[in-house]
Backbone bond lengths (Angstrom), bond angles and torsions (degrees), N, CA, C in turn:
res aa  C-N    CA-C-N  psi(-1)  N-CA   C-N-CA  omega(-1)  CA-C   N-CA-C  phi
1 M - - - 1.451 - - 1.545 109.06 -
2 G 1.284 118.41 135.07 1.479 120.24 177.05 1.511 107.68 82.68
3 G 1.302 113.00 176.23 1.471 121.53 -178.24 1.498 111.10 -120.65
4 P 1.312 115.48 -153.92 1.483 118.88 179.83 1.537 109.88 -69.88
5 L 1.314 115.75 154.54 1.451 119.39 -178.57 1.564 109.54 -64.08
6 N 1.320 114.70 127.98 1.483 122.05 178.00 1.537 107.10 -88.20
7 G 1.318 118.17 97.76 1.415 124.30 -175.63 1.535 114.14 -60.72
8 A 1.345 116.58 -37.18 1.460 120.12 179.85 1.541 109.49 -68.27
9 L 1.295 116.22 -39.19 1.442 120.07 179.92 1.537 109.55 -68.86
10 L 1.315 117.92 -40.46 1.412 121.32 178.50 1.547 111.76 -62.09
11 D 1.328 117.03 -39.43 1.455 120.88 173.76 1.509 110.89 -60.91
12 R 1.323 117.70 -45.06 1.455 118.99 179.44 1.530 112.20 -66.16
13 L 1.280 117.89 -35.10 1.489 121.83 177.02 1.499 110.51 -66.95
14 K 1.328 117.90 -39.64 1.460 120.91 177.80 1.568 111.46 -66.27
15 A 1.326 114.74 -40.45 1.475 118.61 177.54 1.508 110.31 -64.52
16 W 1.387 116.28 -41.61 1.458 118.83 176.02 1.516 112.08 -58.04
17 R 1.374 113.98 -43.60 1.470 121.11 -176.74 1.539 108.97 -60.87
18 V 1.350 119.48 -44.26 1.426 123.32 179.22 1.540 109.00 -58.45
19 G 1.295 118.01 -45.81 1.458 122.09 178.51 1.515 114.15 -60.68
20 E 1.307 114.17 -42.97 1.468 121.59 177.50 1.536 110.51 -63.82
21 A 1.315 115.94 -42.20 1.432 121.16 -177.09 1.521 109.29 -65.83
22 R 1.300 117.36 -40.59 1.471 121.72 177.47 1.488 110.27 -63.78
23 T 1.332 116.77 -46.91 1.460 122.28 179.85 1.501 112.05 -56.83
24 Q 1.335 115.79 -41.47 1.433 123.29 -173.62 1.564 110.72 -92.65
25 A 1.301 118.16 -6.15 1.455 124.91 -179.35 1.566 110.93 56.10
26 V 1.363 113.08 47.90 1.432 118.60 177.63 1.537 108.10 -133.37
27 P 1.337 117.63 161.68 1.447 118.41 174.49 1.523 111.49 -64.04
28 A 1.347 116.93 152.40 1.436 120.69 -176.48 1.522 114.90 -59.67
29 Y 1.335 116.31 -33.49 1.448 118.80 179.65 1.507 113.91 -66.12
30 V 1.338 116.40 -19.69 1.477 120.28 176.10 1.575 110.33 -69.06
31 I 1.284 116.42 -32.91 1.497 120.92 178.30 1.515 108.22 -69.44
32 L 1.347 119.76 -62.07 1.409 123.70 174.83 1.524 108.24 -158.20
33 H 1.336 116.62 144.34 1.465 122.43 178.99 1.539 110.19 -75.57
34 D 1.315 116.74 156.68 1.451 122.50 176.50 1.522 113.97 -53.10
35 P 1.377 119.44 -46.53 1.480 117.43 178.00 1.531 113.98 -62.17
36 T 1.304 117.38 -30.00 1.418 119.88 177.46 1.492 111.01 -69.89
37 L 1.314 118.57 -43.01 1.453 122.47 177.75 1.544 109.48 -62.68
38 A 1.364 115.78 -42.70 1.443 117.97 177.85 1.508 113.97 -60.94
39 E 1.326 114.90 -39.87 1.495 117.05 178.02 1.501 111.75 -68.05
40 I 1.292 119.04 -35.35 1.507 121.43 174.75 1.550 107.86 -60.90
41 A 1.324 117.00 -47.06 1.453 121.82 179.88 1.524 112.32 -61.34
42 R 1.334 115.80 -35.95 1.459 121.10 -178.26 1.532 109.24 -77.47
43 R 1.333 119.30 -47.28 1.450 119.76 -176.35 1.529 114.08 -80.80
44 R 1.334 117.99 -32.07 1.455 121.70 -175.92 1.504 110.91 54.64
45 P 1.329 118.63 59.67 1.475 120.23 -177.06 1.551 112.92 -57.48
46 G 1.310 114.76 138.16 1.454 119.37 -176.05 1.521 113.61 -97.28
47 D 1.322 117.60 -7.41 1.468 120.12 -178.68 1.544 107.42 -153.76
48 L 1.344 113.68 174.22 1.451 119.30 -176.01 1.535 111.80 -69.19
49 I 1.284 117.29 -29.32 1.459 119.11 176.35 1.539 111.91 -66.84
50 A 1.299 116.94 -41.27 1.438 119.67 176.08 1.525 112.35 -70.17
51 L 1.360 115.61 -38.60 1.452 117.07 177.91 1.516 109.01 -64.89
52 G 1.366 120.33 -39.48 1.409 122.07 -177.48 1.498 114.34 -71.39
53 A 1.386 118.42 -11.83 1.425 121.95 178.28 1.488 111.85 -84.29
54 I 1.329 118.38 -6.51 1.453 122.86 -179.56 1.518 107.26 -83.47
55 S 1.341 116.67 132.66 1.463 125.37 178.29 1.568 106.03 -58.04
56 G 1.322 113.76 130.77 1.452 119.84 179.71 1.545 114.15 101.02
57 I 1.339 114.59 -8.60 1.460 119.48 178.32 1.515 107.83 -110.19
58 G 1.267 115.93 104.67 1.500 120.38 -178.97 1.522 106.59 -104.81
59 A 1.335 112.46 -179.01 1.480 118.26 -177.86 1.535 114.43 -60.86
60 R 1.363 114.61 -36.32 1.425 119.06 179.92 1.581 110.07 -65.49
61 K 1.265 117.63 -40.84 1.441 121.03 179.75 1.518 112.04 -71.57
62 L 1.303 114.76 -35.72 1.467 118.95 172.95 1.499 113.28 -61.23
63 D 1.318 116.70 -45.28 1.457 122.60 -177.51 1.562 109.15 -65.05
64 G 1.333 115.15 -42.07 1.493 118.28 -172.81 1.472 115.83 -89.97
65 R 1.355 118.03 -20.47 1.478 117.30 -170.42 1.539 114.00 -130.96
66 S 1.324 116.90 -4.22 1.451 116.93 -173.00 1.494 115.11 -60.09
67 N 1.340 116.19 -41.91 1.486 117.79 177.91 1.522 113.61 -62.71
68 R 1.310 113.80 -41.99 1.484 117.24 178.60 1.567 109.75 -70.77
69 L 1.267 116.97 -36.37 1.489 118.64 176.94 1.510 110.19 -63.17
70 D 1.316 116.81 -44.05 1.463 120.94 -176.35 1.531 109.04 -61.06
71 A 1.315 117.94 -33.44 1.467 120.17 -178.01 1.529 111.76 -68.56
72 R 1.343 117.32 -16.94 1.438 121.41 179.72 1.521 114.40 -82.66
73 R 1.342 119.26 -7.49 1.435 120.06 -175.35 1.537 110.02 -71.75
């Protein structure tokens, strides 16, 4: 599933995570772990079902972050 790791997308996802962490005043790993970001960059999910199939993305994260994550594609 997925293709090669998209390094530019991974960099954007990490930058997004830093911003989210600052906004929420939590460590970046609370937002999403590095392996989860890497899997998003590898799979490039096209919808919420595909995003939710990635390890580390649960219902709570989908509800709270899916729209912001989608904007990072």
